N, C-alpha and C positions, 0 to 999 in steps of 0.2 A: 679628343684633341682640342675641342673648344675650350674646356676648362684649363687645360695645360697652356694653351696659347694666351688665355686671359691672365693666368698667373705670371707668365713670362713677360707679358706686356707691362704689368704692374711693376715687375722687377726691373725692367729696362727703362721705363719712362716715369716711374714713381707716381703713376696715376692709373685709373682704370680705363680700359678700352670702352668705346661706345657701341661697337658691333663687331661680329665675327662672320666671315663669309667663306664658302668653299667653292672652288671651281675645279672640274676634273682635268686630267690629261686626256689624250686620245691615242688610239691606234687607227691606222688605215687598214681595213680588212683586205681591200684590193683596189687597184686603180692608182698606180704609183707614178709620180712625175708627169701627170697629165692635168693637174689642177691649173698650172700656168699655161696649158695648151688648150684651155676651154673645154675640157672633157668631163666625163662622169667619174666621180670618186665615191668610195663607200667606206667612210670612217664611222667610228662610234666612240662615245665617251667611255672612259674606264673609271674604276673606283680608286685609282691612284690620282693625286691631284695637289692643289695648292690651297692652303688656308691663309687668310689674312685678317688680322685684328686691326681696327682703325679707331682713331679719335681725332677730332678737330682740335686745333690749337689757335691761340691768338698771337703767336710769335712771328708770323710771316715766314715760317720755315716749313719745309717738307723734310721729314726725317724717315729714313728707310733702314730697317733692321730685319735681318733674316736669321732664323735659328740654324740655317744651313751654312752661314758664313759668319766670320768673326767681326768684320768691320761694319760700323754704322756709317751711313751716308747721309749727310745733312746738306740741304740745298736751299739757298735763299729764294724767295718767290720770284725775284727779278732775274734769277739765273737758271730757272727751270727749263729754259729752251736749250741749254748747253748739255752736251754729253758728259757723262761722268766716267772717271777711270775705272770704277767698279762696274763691270759689264752687266751683272744681273739687275742692278738698280736702274739701268737705262730703260728697261721695259716699263716700269711704273712711271718713271720720269717722262718718257715719251707720251704716255697716255694723258698725264696731267697737262703737258704742253699742248696737246691737241685740244683738250677741253678749254684751256685758257684762250687759245687762238680762236676758238668758236664762240668766245664771249661769255663763257661761264665764269662765275665768281667762286674761286676756291682759294682761300687766303692762307691756309696752312693746315697740315695734317701730320700725324704720327702714324707710321705703319709698322706692323710686325708680321712678317711672312714665315710660313713653314711649308715645305713641299716634300712629298715622299716619292716624287717622280725622279728616277735616276737622271741626273743632269748630263746632257750630251748623249742621251740614249735614243733620241728620235721619237719620244713620246710626247713631244710638244710642251715641254716645261715653259718655254718662252711664251707661247700662246696662252697657256694656263695663267701665267703671271699677268699678262696683258689684260685678259678678260676678267680675272679676279679683281684687278685694280679698277677697271672701267665699270664693272657691274657693281662693285661696292660703293664707289663714289656716286654713281648714277642713282642707286637705290637710297643711299643715306642722305644725299643732298636733293633728291627728287629733281634731277636735271632734265628729265623728260625724254631721254633717248630710248628708242626701242632696241631689241636685241640685234636686228640687222644693222642699225646705225652703229652700235658698239662694235660689231664685227668689222665693219668697214674702217672704223677709227683704228682698231687694233692692227688691221692689215696695213694701214697707212704708216703706223709707227714702225712696223717690221720693215717695210720697204724704204721709207724715207728717212726715218730717224736711226734705225739700226743699220740699214743698208743692205738688206738681203732681198733679192728679187723673188720672193716666194709668192705662191698663190694664196687663195683665201680659205683653203680647206681646214687648216689647223684651227683658226679662230672660229670658224663656223661650227666645227664638230664639238669643241668644248663649250660653246654657248648654246647650241641647239640640242645636244644629246639627250636621249631618253633611255631609261632602263629597259634592257632587253630589246632594243631597237637598233638597227643599222640605218644610216642615213645615205640615201642615194642623192647626191648633190650634183647638179649641173653647174660647173664653175663659170660658165659663160653667162647664164641667165640668172643664176642663184635660185632657180626653182629646185625644190627638193621634195622628196617623199620619204616617209619612215617605213621601213620594212621589218616585219617581225623576224627576229633572229633567235629562234628557239634552239639552244645548243643541245637539248635533249640529253643524251648520255655522254656528251663531250664537255670538256672544260676549255677555256681560252688560256693557253700558256703563253707568257711573254718572257722571252729569253734575251737578257741584256748581255751582249758580247763583252761588255766592259772595255771595249775599245772606244774611247771618246772621240767625238768628231765635232769640230767647230764649223758650222755650215758656211759662215761668212768667209772662212779661209779655205773652203773645200772646192770641189769641182762643180758645186751646185750652179753658180752663176754661169759657168762655162756651158753646162747642159742647156740652160735657158737660151743662151746665145746660139747654140747649135740648132735648136728647134726653130728659132727665129729665122735662121739661114735656110732651113728646109722649107719653111713657109714662103720665104721670098722666092725661092726657086720654083716652087709649085705655082706661085701666082704669075709666073711668066706665061702660063697656059690656061689656068682657071682662076676664078676669084674665090679666095678663102679668107675668112677672118681668123681662123685658127685651124690647127692640124686636125682636131677632132671632129671637124665637119665631114671628114672622110671616114668611111668604113674601109675594111681591108680590101674589099673588091674594087671599090672606086680608086683607092690609093694605088693599086696595082696598075691601073690604066695610065697613071701619070708619074709613077715613080722613076721613069726613064729620065726625067728632068734633073734628077739628083745623081751626079756622077761620083761625088765623094763618098766612099764606102762608109766612113764614120757618120756622116750626116744622114745617109740613107738608113743606117742601123738605128739611129736615134728616132727618126720619123717612123720607121717600121714598128718599133716598140710602142710609141705613143698611140698609133692608130689601132694596133692589135690589143693593147692593154685597155683602151676605151671599149672595144668590142667585148673584152672579157668582163667588164663591169656589167654590161647588159645581161650577159649569160649568168653571171653570179647572182644578180637580182632575181632572175628567173628561177635559178636553182633554190634560192631561199624561199621564194613564194611557193615552190613545189615541195618544200621540206626535204630537198635532196642535198644533204650535207656532204655526201661522198663526191658529188659533182662539184660542189663548192670547193672541196679540198683539192680536187684535180686542177681546178682553175688557179688555186693558190700556188701550186707547184709550177704551173706553166708561167705564171706571172714572175716568179723568182728566176726561172731560167732565162726569161727575156731581159730582166733587169741585170742579170749577170753577164749575158753574152752580147746583147744588143745595146743596152744603155750603159753598161759598165759602171754601175754604182754599188756593186756588192763588195766583196773582198773575202779574204781567206776565212775570217772569223764568222761572217754571216753564212758563207757557203758551208762551213763545217757544221753549223747548227742544222741547216736544211739537209745536208747530206746524211747526217745521223737520223733525222726524222724520216727520211725515205726508207731507212732500214728498220725502223721501229714499228712493229705491227700495230700498235695502239695509237698511232698518229695518222690521220687521214689527209692532212694538208698542212703545209708550212711555207713561209716566205719571209723575206726581209720586209720590214715596214718602216715607213719614214723615208727620209732622203737618202739613206744608205751611208757608205763610207765609214762603216761602224754602226753603232747603235743597236737596235733590237730586231729580232725575228719573232714571229708569232706562229703558233701551232694549234691545231684542233686535236686535243688529247683526250682519249677515253678516260672518263672519271674512274677513280680508284687506282690509277696507275701513276699518280703524280710523284710519289716518292721513288718508285722504280725508274720512271723517266728521268728524274733529276739525277739519280745515282749513275745511271748508264750514260746519260748525256755528258755529265761532268767528267767521267773517266775518258770518254771519247774526245771531248773538247780539249781537256788538259793535254792529252796525248798529241793532238794536232797543233794546238796553239801555245801551250806552255803555261797557261793560267786558267782559272775557272771562269765560267759564265755565271750570271745570277739569274735565277728562275723565279718567276712570279705567277701565281694563278689569280686571274682577275675576273670580275664580272663586268657586264656592260652597264654603265651607271648613268646617272642623271647629270644635267647641266648645272650651272651656277645657282647657288641659293644662299640665303641668309640663315645662319644657324641659330 
């Protein structure tokens, strides 16, 4: 891919690139919709991701081109603080804007991106682009940021520039990921530990429902507000900074404060999902993938029934997995409302799984899903 991107850079900009970088996408293994509630999540980097070739220029312009889109976006240096009509370019524009606001001198650059993360699938193509841009410029210009600082900058872009009230998990996972490791991240303190994720006789199947979803236009921000309301009500009796300070037992003692069934369901999911991450980490440490798989199914059930962020497409995938003897666990991953599900699939059954899932899914939904087999990969690097 590096050579192909360098050749396309020359064709697009009539000069050679100076450097090429890769940043992965991510999946969340378990712990969904609790990153913005201060809880534990368990993401990992995957081998799908974003490549970017860069070269500085003396034109006072930032030029953005992607092999995934037709239009090139050109922005004058004094206009880099403005959003652009081309949505994907706002992610690198936002990163550069934050660097400039922080006093860094960046006079002009040409960028060429390529990503093989299905867009709108819930595998964090946006965080991958953000970290790809931030890591590349930080490395190339020796700006002096450490990875945690880059993560916080990328999250600020997502929240303030793009306008999505997401937590920090996506940026953290793509920046910190390591091969064959899951990350147990405390989203409140940003303390984390790496857990060996030995798949053994299983593969990690990623099933894209092919139902796109735009988070900023979805129910995502509504869920954030509902959790904030639950926290407000609980704070009438106890003092909490976030919902995940409670485990299920303690939550049961105070849940009477929440009279609205919807708000209660949201909070119940958050608290119990946070508990499931603790149990999942224990299962991995014990090498008990069957228990990990059971927790995946329980997570999906909660996301479907209590948090209501699944849908017919994601449910169809998980329903099929429940009937397929060579899958030990499956769940939606990401924010939901479409996007992807993941499954622990016994090796050697990839083709059979794809064949039978496709037939079932088309029968239920009317069009096929896309199925990928991925490894757990490394974080960003210069190629």
